[in-house]
N, C-alpha and C positions, 0 to 999 in steps of 0.2 A: 504494500500500500504506500503510495507516494503522498507526502504531506502537501497540503495546500496552504503554505505559509506566506507566500509572497504577495505584496501589494502591486508589484511590478508586472508588466507584461513580459513573459519569458521570451527570449530570443529563440530562433529556430534551432540553433546549436544547443542551447540549454535544454530545450525539450528533447532533442536527440539524446543528449547525455543522460538525462533523467530516465528516459525510456530503456536505457541499457544498464543502469545501475541496479543491483540487487541488494537486499539487506543481509548483513552478516559477513564475517570474514571468509567463511567457506565459499561464498558466492562472489568474491572479489574478481574484478575484471582488470586486466592489464591495460596500460595506456595504449599499447600497440593494438590490442583487440578493440578498444574503444574507437581508435582511429579507423580501423578496418570496417567496423560495424556502422559508424556514423558517416564515413567518407570525409571526415575533417582532419586537419593537421594537428600534431601534438600541441603546438602553441595555442591554437583555438580551443582545444579541449581543456587545457590547463586554465585558460582565461574564463571559460564557461564554468568550470568547477569553482574557481575563486569567486565569481559572481554569485553562483548558487549558494555557496557558503555564507557570503555576506547577506544573502536574503533569508537565511535561517535554515537551510538544508544541512543536515549533519552528514556531510560527505567526508569520509575518512580515506586515508591511504594506509593500507595494511602492508608493512614492510617485510613480514614473514610469509612463507608459502602457505596458501596461494597468495602471491603478492599482487596488489592492485588496489583499485578503488571500489568502494561500496558504501552503502548507507549504514549508519550505526544500528546495531541490533541490541546491544547491551551497554550498561555503564562501563563495564570492563573494556569494551571496544574503545570508548571515548578516552578513558584513562590511559590506555596503552598508546593511543594516537598522540595524546598530549605529551606523554613521556618521550615518545619518539621525536616529536617536534622540538621539545626542550633540548634534547641531545644535539639535534641539527643546529639549533641556535648557538649552543655552546661551541660547536665545531666552527661555525662561521665567525664567532668572536675570536677564536684562536687564530684563524686566518687573518682577520683584521689586525690583531696585535702583531703578528709576524710581519705583515706588510708595513705597518707603521714603524717598527724597529728597523727594518731594512731601508725604508725610505728616509728615515732620520739620518742613517749613516751615509746614504748617497747624497741627499739634498741639504744636510747639515741644519735641519730645523725640525721642530715638533709638528705633528699633524693633528694635534688636539684630540679632545674627547668627543664622542658622539653626543649630540645635544640630547637633553632629557626627553624630549618628545619625538625622537626620531622614528618611533614605530607608530605614530598616529596621533 
């Protein structure tokens, strides 16, 4: 059952994506298969998923097999997704720190901290 949460008119791509997403980890669909089934490119699928999430759809990425996208079935699904995303954020912050250190050595000045509201 697909939620009817949005006040917005869904785009054609968003409708296609929703039509191919199942509930629960065991029904996850890979990005490649979403592209094949919808006829859309990866970037368009990712943008549609981002938009749908912003509209209230609980679309998760399941990083363990079967890997792919799906709608949340349980609270555990959501918790595992949040933990996965937190680890990704930590990894990205480590990359930022490494680049800042290397850039300071090369360009001989600090590159500053991220502004407090950088995430929205």
